[in-house]
C-alpha positions, 0 to 999 in steps of 0.5 A: 110826382103827382102829375105822373099820371097825366104825363103818361097819357102822352109821354112825348109831350113830356119828354123834356121834363123827363129828360132834365129831372132824371138828369138833375138839371131842373127842380120841381116848383109845383106838383099836383094831379092837376098840374106841374111847374118845374125849372132849370136849374141853370137858367129861368126857363120853366116847363108848364103842363095843366091838366087843369086849365085855371091851375095852369093859368094861375101857375103861368100868372105866378111866376116872378122873374121879369125875364124868363122862358116857359114851355107850355103844353096845349092849345089853351094855355098857348092861347092864353099866353098870347093875351099876356105881355109875352111872345109866344112861338109857333106850335111845335110837336115834341118827339122823342126816341126810345128804341136801340141805337140807330144805324148812322152810317153815311158819307160824313166823318162826324166830330167836334167842330173846329174853332174856325167852323164857327163862322160858317155855323153862325152865318146859317143858323139865326134862330138863337142869339150869336152868343148862345149859339157860340156857347152850344157850339163850345159845348161838348154836344155840338157836332159837324159833318165833313166830306172830304175834309170840308164842312157839309152839315152840323147839329148839336143840343140846345142848352135846355137839352133838345135835339136841334141845330140841324143844318146841311150846307146847300151844296151838300143837300139830297145826299142823306146827310141829314139822316146821318147827322140827326141819327148820330145825335140820337145815338150821342144822347143815348151814349150819355144815357139821356132821352133824345127828343126834340121839338119840330114846328108843326108846319116844318114837313120835311123835318117831321118826315125825317123824325118819323123815318128816325122812329120817333114817337110824336106827341098828340098835343102841342107845345110853344115857348112864351117868352118874357122879356128877350125873344127865343124861337129856336128849334 
């Protein structure tokens, strides 16, 4: 890949691109020393990075689908997307884990959810549409944590591959369950031979602190989602 030299300057910023390309779940649309554009094979979601701002704008303007999502890197491209007829999420840091498996011990039993747990998940997670959440819930990468047989927490992997949806029910907070759940998910991706990465809103100090304690590497630059058509603000 011609753009690889740029990616190495801030590897966390491109962790999503590395993960999906290594897994054969996306293809390169454009690649040069100045910019890269890739697209997921299963749906019109793009990943765009550019060393040259003009080249990045050209690639963004050239996406032809009437409805698509594109992950943008760098404040200049994010600001440019705001001038277009697009909805742009708040900026995020991208983080990834590149170490040995973590200690995921804790009080919860973590396993695949029971079908009846979906109602509680849907009632507490509203950042993606219910039909998309159900798809993630039914997929192989969504897990729930239980204390004495009761649902206490959950987390999963979004359809594009990022870790997310971490939630601890209010009555179980302050018990270290976020740490256990997040480390279980990191190890889950490691076991599958995939790169554990996530996006965290820049103002989410609680989540940022958790990822630092997990030993995640943080991006220097920021990313954001730009949406043409339907809205998507997941994290």
